[in-house]
C-alpha positions as CSV (number, residue, x, y, z in Angstrom):
1,M,25.6,-99.5,91.1
2,H,27.7,-96.3,90.9
3,D,29.6,-95.8,87.7
4,L,33.0,-97.0,88.7
5,A,34.7,-96.8,85.3
6,T,33.7,-93.1,84.7
7,A,34.7,-92.1,88.2
8,W,38.0,-94.0,87.9
9,R,38.9,-92.7,84.6
10,R,38.3,-89.0,85.7
11,S,39.9,-89.1,89.1
12,P,43.4,-87.8,89.4
13,S,44.6,-90.0,92.2
14,G,43.5,-93.1,94.2
15,E,44.6,-96.0,96.3
16,M,44.8,-99.7,95.9
17,C,44.1,-101.7,99.2
18,W,44.4,-105.5,99.7
19,L,44.8,-108.3,102.2
20,S,48.3,-109.8,101.9
21,D,49.6,-112.8,103.8
22,D,51.3,-110.4,106.1
23,G,48.1,-108.3,106.8
24,P,46.3,-105.3,105.1
25,R,48.2,-103.2,102.7
26,A,47.8,-100.1,100.6
27,L,49.3,-97.8,98.2
28,P,48.6,-94.6,96.5
29,V,48.0,-95.1,92.7
30,V,47.2,-93.2,89.5
31,P,43.8,-94.4,88.3
32,L,44.0,-95.7,84.7
33,M,41.5,-97.4,82.3
34,A,42.1,-100.1,79.6
35,D,39.5,-102.9,79.2
36,H,38.9,-102.6,83.0
37,P,39.8,-100.1,85.8
38,C,43.6,-100.6,86.4
39,V,46.7,-99.2,87.9
40,A,50.5,-99.6,86.8
41,L,52.9,-99.9,89.5
42,P,56.6,-99.0,88.6
43,L,58.7,-102.1,89.3
44,A,60.1,-100.3,92.4
45,Y,57.0,-101.8,93.8
46,L,57.5,-105.5,92.5
47,S,57.4,-106.8,96.2
48,E,54.0,-105.1,96.8
49,A,52.6,-106.6,93.4
50,D,54.0,-110.0,94.5
51,S,52.1,-109.9,97.8
52,L,48.7,-109.4,95.8
53,L,46.5,-112.3,95.9
54,D,43.3,-112.5,93.8
55,R,41.3,-109.5,95.2
56,A,41.7,-105.8,96.0
57,A,39.8,-102.5,96.7
58,F,40.3,-99.5,94.4
59,C,39.6,-96.2,96.1
60,L,39.2,-92.7,94.8
61,S,41.4,-90.2,96.7
62,A,39.1,-87.3,95.7
63,A,36.3,-86.7,93.5
64,A,37.1,-85.6,89.8
65,G,34.7,-82.7,90.1
66,P,32.1,-81.1,92.4
67,Q,29.2,-83.5,91.0
68,E,31.5,-86.6,90.9
69,P,31.2,-89.3,93.6
70,T,34.1,-90.6,95.8
71,L,33.9,-94.4,95.7
72,V,35.5,-97.7,96.8
73,A,35.1,-100.8,94.7
74,T,36.1,-104.4,95.6
75,G,36.6,-107.3,93.2
76,R,38.8,-109.8,91.6
77,I,42.0,-108.6,90.1
78,R,44.6,-109.8,87.5
79,V,48.3,-108.9,87.7
80,L,50.5,-108.7,84.7
81,V,54.3,-107.9,85.0
82,D,54.9,-105.9,81.9
83,L,58.8,-106.2,81.9
84,D,59.4,-104.6,78.5
85,G,56.9,-101.8,79.0
86,S,54.9,-102.5,75.8
87,V,51.6,-102.8,77.6
88,F,52.1,-99.5,79.6
89,G,53.8,-97.9,76.7
90,G,50.5,-97.6,74.8
91,D,47.4,-95.6,76.0
92,L,48.1,-96.2,79.6
93,V,51.3,-94.0,79.7
94,E,49.5,-91.2,77.9
95,Q,46.7,-91.3,80.5
96,E,49.2,-91.2,83.3
97,V,51.2,-88.4,81.8
98,V,48.1,-86.2,82.0
99,K,47.4,-87.1,85.7
100,H,50.8,-87.7,87.3
101,P,53.7,-85.0,87.0
102,P,56.5,-87.3,87.8
103,T,55.5,-89.4,84.9
104,R,55.2,-86.2,82.7
105,L,58.8,-85.5,83.5
106,R,60.1,-89.0,82.9
107,S,57.9,-90.2,80.1
108,G,56.3,-87.1,78.6
109,S,58.1,-87.7,75.2
110,L,59.7,-90.6,73.2
111,M,63.1,-89.1,74.2
112,A,62.3,-89.0,77.8
113,R,60.9,-92.7,77.7
114,R,64.3,-93.9,76.1
115,E,66.4,-92.0,78.6
116,N,64.2,-93.0,81.6
117,W,63.5,-96.6,80.2
118,W,63.4,-98.0,83.8
119,W,60.2,-96.1,84.5
120,M,58.3,-97.9,81.6
121,P,58.2,-101.6,83.0
122,R,55.2,-101.9,85.0
123,A,53.0,-104.4,87.0
124,V,49.7,-103.6,85.6
125,V,46.8,-104.6,88.1
126,S,43.3,-104.8,86.6
127,M,40.1,-105.2,88.4
128,V,38.5,-107.7,86.0
129,E,35.4,-108.3,88.0
130,V,33.8,-105.7,90.2
131,D,31.7,-107.2,92.9
132,A,30.8,-104.2,95.1
133,V,31.0,-100.4,94.7
134,R,29.9,-98.1,97.6
135,P,30.4,-94.4,98.5
136,L,33.5,-93.4,100.6
137,S,33.6,-90.4,102.6
138,A,35.7,-87.7,101.0
139,R,39.2,-86.8,102.8
140,T,39.2,-83.0,102.9
141,R,42.0,-82.6,105.7
142,A,45.5,-83.8,106.2
143,D,44.4,-85.7,109.3
144,D,41.9,-87.8,107.1
145,A,43.2,-91.2,106.2
146,L,42.1,-94.7,105.0
147,L,41.5,-97.4,107.5
148,V,42.1,-100.9,105.7
149,R,41.1,-104.2,107.6
150,Q,39.5,-107.6,106.8
151,V,35.9,-108.0,106.9
152,G,34.8,-111.3,105.6
153,A,36.9,-112.2,102.6
154,D,37.7,-108.7,101.6
155,A,39.6,-105.6,102.5
156,R,37.2,-103.1,104.1
157,V,38.0,-99.5,103.5
158,D,36.6,-96.6,105.5
159,T,37.8,-92.9,105.8
160,V,38.8,-92.1,109.4
161,T,40.4,-89.3,111.3
162,A,41.9,-88.7,114.8
163,R,42.6,-85.9,117.1
164,D,46.3,-86.8,117.5
165,W,48.2,-89.3,115.1
166,S,51.5,-88.8,117.1
167,S,51.4,-92.1,119.0
168,G,54.2,-94.6,118.3
169,P,54.6,-98.2,118.9
170,G,52.5,-99.2,122.0
171,G,50.4,-96.2,122.0
172,E,46.8,-95.7,121.2
173,V,44.8,-93.7,118.7
174,E,41.1,-93.2,118.9
175,L,39.6,-93.4,115.4
176,W,36.7,-91.4,114.2
177,P,34.9,-92.5,111.0
178,R,34.1,-89.6,108.8
179,D,30.6,-90.9,107.8
180,G,29.6,-90.8,111.6
181,S,29.3,-94.6,111.9
182,G,31.0,-97.0,114.3
183,L,33.9,-99.2,113.5
184,D,33.4,-102.2,115.9
185,G,36.9,-103.4,114.9
186,D,38.5,-106.6,116.0
187,G,41.8,-107.4,114.3
188,T,44.8,-106.2,112.4
189,A,44.5,-102.9,110.7
190,L,46.4,-100.4,108.6
191,V,45.9,-96.6,108.3
192,L,47.2,-94.9,105.2
193,G,47.3,-91.2,104.6
194,H,49.0,-89.3,102.0
195,Q,49.4,-85.6,100.7
196,A,51.0,-84.0,97.6
197,S,52.8,-80.8,97.1
198,P,51.2,-78.0,95.1
199,D,52.9,-79.1,92.0
200,Y,52.0,-82.8,92.5
201,E,55.6,-84.0,92.1
202,R,56.3,-84.7,95.8
203,W,54.1,-87.3,97.6
204,E,54.4,-87.9,101.2
205,C,52.9,-91.0,102.7
206,W,52.3,-91.9,106.4
207,R,51.1,-95.2,108.0
208,R,50.0,-96.7,111.2
209,T,49.5,-100.4,111.6
210,G,48.4,-102.4,114.7
211,R,45.3,-104.0,116.3
212,L,42.0,-102.4,116.2
213,R,39.5,-103.0,119.0
214,G,36.2,-101.1,118.7
215,Q,37.4,-97.8,117.5
216,T,40.9,-97.9,119.2
217,L,44.0,-98.7,117.3
218,T,46.9,-99.9,119.4
219,V,49.9,-99.0,117.3
220,A,52.5,-101.6,116.4
221,A,54.4,-99.6,113.9
222,A,54.4,-95.9,112.8
223,D,55.8,-94.2,109.7
224,G,55.5,-90.5,109.1
225,G,52.5,-88.2,110.0
226,P,50.1,-85.9,108.3
227,D,51.6,-82.8,106.7
228,P,48.9,-80.2,105.6
229,S,51.1,-78.7,102.9
230,P,54.2,-80.7,101.7
231,R,56.5,-78.2,100.0
232,P,57.9,-78.8,96.5
233,F,61.2,-80.3,96.0
234,T,64.3,-78.2,95.8
235,L,66.5,-78.8,93.0
236,L,68.9,-81.0,94.9
237,E,65.9,-82.8,96.5
238,R,64.5,-83.5,93.2
239,L,67.8,-84.9,91.8
240,R,68.1,-87.1,94.8
241,N,64.5,-88.4,94.6
242,H,65.1,-89.1,90.9
243,R,68.2,-91.2,91.6
244,E,66.5,-93.1,94.4
245,V,63.5,-94.0,92.2
246,R,65.7,-95.0,89.4
247,R,67.7,-97.3,91.7
248,A,64.6,-98.8,93.1
249,C,63.0,-99.4,89.7
250,R,66.1,-100.9,88.2
251,A,66.4,-103.2,91.3
252,G,62.8,-104.4,90.7
253,I,63.5,-104.8,87.0
254,A,66.5,-107.0,87.7
255,A,64.6,-109.1,90.1
256,A,61.8,-109.7,87.6
257,E,64.5,-110.6,85.0
258,R,66.1,-113.2,87.2
259,R,62.8,-115.0,87.3
260,L,62.8,-115.5,83.6
261,V,66.2,-117.4,83.6
262,R,65.5,-119.8,86.4
């Protein structure tokens, strides 16, 4: 079996993919390691954490180095809502500061953590049992994306590309697996792509959801599109983004706190 723990620890970015009651889902994440490979979602993503069942797939967005593998692992997960930030505030935040510039800005010092207290509460998702690890074709172009669908009891993840991602609802996109295999799809599917600005502060995600038949995705919903080179935030954009993230995180924290008083 490929060494998931080592690759996950070294990788700068990844994705978590899972099957929810509403269909396949996926998010870009920062790979972290505690006793198990894990991610720590800010509570702006509380609804996504709530949709997790008991299994997920962890993917490496890119290899950590020229000799490192690009992998996807599936297995059983455990979700811990760390409302006071005490779990994340130990070694995990130090790992994330190294890998993730937005966290470096908000939590790179004790003073920053006190000022941006809303960034510390997390939903920590750990892969406590790894059932399968396999190679995943690297994404080397903006048009490359992850295809997430259900195969058996798990989320199946493949790297795909397309000549044209511009089709909206009702349109069709022909998907091409980067490993040269066929898809033979038959069911609901999600395509997720994301690119970062050169300073890694700005992350742009795009999605396509719909029905996959063979290699053809009939699009039901579309959000964004590939951007080969997202530009860094301007000062005003950075301030606006900071306010939006703070508002979303505080809303998630408030929702989690309301559960405690029911």
